Phi, psi and omega in degrees: 000324178299319177299313179297320179298314177298319179297314178301318181298316179296317181293313181283324185269342184232303187293315183297311179300321179297317179296318181296312181298313182291322179298318178298314179296314179294317179301316182298316182297313181287331180291329173300314177298313185300309188293313182292322176302313179299316179301327178276004179082019181262133180283137181256122180275314184218138170239109186238135165258114183099171181238169176086211186293138178291133179262319179201155181179174177207159178251126181277181185290342175271000178089010178275131178268116179262123184217158171249123186249167196293325184263100186279053184241031180150207181180179182198157169242122177259126184264156180303125181099353181277148176276328184211184181288348181272009179065032173281126187291143174266084187300318180299314180297317182296322181296335180274348183284157170289166180299321181295320177289322180298328179290343178267356180279160177293321183287335178279350180283157176297162178305317181294322181291320176297314180299318181294322178298315182288323181286343185296331181298297180301321179298323178296325176294319176297316180298319178301313180298318180297318179296319180296308179301320180295318179294320180297311184289333178283320186268313185264331183096161179260128177291123182232126173246112186303145184277059178257128182282121176269325179204157178238129182291140178300147174058021177271171177295325177293319178295320178296327179279340175108013178291149184228158174301138182098349177293140175246123179277115185265318185218151168226122182051040180082356181265126180294134177251112182267337185213164177294332177293319175303317178299310181301313183291321179297314184290325186297332183265010183229052174293136180075010182253129178292126180243146176245124188242144169249126186235137175265125180226119180054041174083000180236149179268134178234146179261142179224150175234127180210165181235115179302137178272152177284138177211146176260124184228162174282128183281006180098351182236018175091006182244143180268129177232155177270127181223171174265142176219146178254349173085037175245148182240139177262161176239121182268090174239182185293343178275335185247345184242136178197165174251126182254110175277145189240153168293167181301318182286322180293319180295322177299313177301318180293321179295317175300312183299318182294320181296312182284338172293321175301315178300314184295321179291326177294315177302314183297324181293313181293326176298315178298324179294318183294320183269004176085016181269347184219154175268147177280034184279352179265359177285116183253148173253198182303323180297313179299314181297319180299317181299313182288327178301310178303317180292322177295320178297323181288334178287317178153178185297312186297316176299321181291314178290330176293322177292322174304318179297316179300314178299319182295318176298316183297315179291322175301316179293316178303318180291339178275353178299139181286056179253122177310141182099329176273167180302319182297326177294318178298314183298323178298317177301320182288327176295314177299320178298321180293322184283323182264354174082004178204152182292159172298139181299157183302316180292325177296320178294317182298318179294318179296319178298322178294318176297316178299317179295322178296319179295318179297318179291322176298320180293319179293319177296316180295315181296324179290320176300315177305314181298320183289318188276000000 
């Protein structure tokens, strides 16, 4: 019974939340491709959530097969004239088509229409995140902990720089700090990087320069990760902590800002990995995302939908990377086509897609290894 209970707990508490979160994000992404593709006059053959064997589906009046497939780790839209789900063209099949049919293929569309259709998926992910953040900030409000120092840890970067309890941190590297969370997120991705702070003390602004020290901390989900810390502690009392409800326009602006802040922090993290300032231990695969999905669902509705927004931004950003087989790789090919006046040859595209697939598989294997270890 204990074994069955554990299996049930894993399915309900981890696997099911993961499938729900990923399905929402993937559906929105692929719907972006679908809607803009249809608007551009491209015929859609298949709209699939998941890969592999079809579990359930139907064909609509436009001839599109909508299906749910066995492996819930993504999805795809297959256009008329495509050889596979990666939008690699079936040149032989297209050559046999009539001119009218060729005009309905993805390859028969103009360069601008193809680029718009491909870019629509990541854009849809960003829009989903913005809508979620806007709704949360409008209805529930944004949790704000003022960036006021309650205490300074001994021998920390803040102590060495001269920060004191009662200091209010106004700016870091020219960026306005509105909350302690802004401070924590900015500092965490910059271990060993010199930061310039403007601090309010006794009604006057003072400048400080410090370098966050490396520290291993629990990420809140039982995993240890390396981050940058300056060694200041906040105090959540009635004077410094509050929920700020926002009007629609203010919430929208904050939602846009939060979405692109996630992107900027992701870019900064990968930059730190490349130059050796950070370890790649925060790169998570399906197991890690499944674990966090279950924990977010157990916390509550707001945490769950906020996590969906975070994953949506991450998937949108990942798909814009200029790696062949991803949307960003296709957009790179279209840029080359625009500059040289003709598309990249079939053999060149095929070789690039193989490289891109290899890179993605290596990244997936590494991320899964991170999750396991």
